[in-house]
N, C-alpha and C positions, 0 to 999 in steps of 0.2 A: 379633491384631486391632489395627488402627490406631486411635489416639485421634482425637478431633475435630480437634485442632491439627495432627496429622500429615496428616490428609486435606486440610485447608486448605492446608498447605505444599505437598503434592504437586500440588494443583490450580494453585497459584501458579507452581510450577516448570514445569508443562506449558504454562501460558499464556505464560510467558517464552520457553520453547523454541519454541513456535509462532510467536511474533513474530520470532524470530531466523532462522527458516527462510524461504528465498525462496519466493514464491508464484507459481504460474502460473495464468493464466486466458485464456480465448479472448475476443477483442474483435472484433466484426463490423465489417467495412469494406464500406460500400455506396456505390457511385458515388464512390469515393475520399474518403469522409467517415467520420469516427468521432465518435460522440456523446460529448461530454465527460463525461456522467454515467457512461458505461461506464469511463472512465479513473479517475474519482475515487470509485469504490465503496468502497475501503478507507481513504480518507483524503483530505487536502487537498493532498497533494504527491506527484508521481511523479518518478522519475529516468529520464532518457532518455540512452542512450549513443550517441555518434556520433563515428566516427573516433578512438576512443581517449579522447575527452573525455566528461565527464558534465555534463548540463544538468538543471536542476530546473524542472519545470512546476508552478506553485503556483496554487491557486484562492483568491482573496482573499475577505475578508468582504463585499466589494461584488459578489461573483460575477464578478470579472474574472480573466483568466489572465495570469500573469507568468512569462516564461521567463528564467532566469538561468544563468550558467555557474559 
């Protein structure tokens, strides 16, 4: 039987493992539009790959979007 500390450690490891795994989700495109709320469900930054380069789309504290390379 696991001790209380071992259970806490195993939960922590599972959480770290889940963070490290790529996540897939479906985002609806309607009339060539995507709602930004659908993009930022999991956080305040997403990575966009284009032509072998990575770009970062970030949602600011003022609710603005900034795209950087």
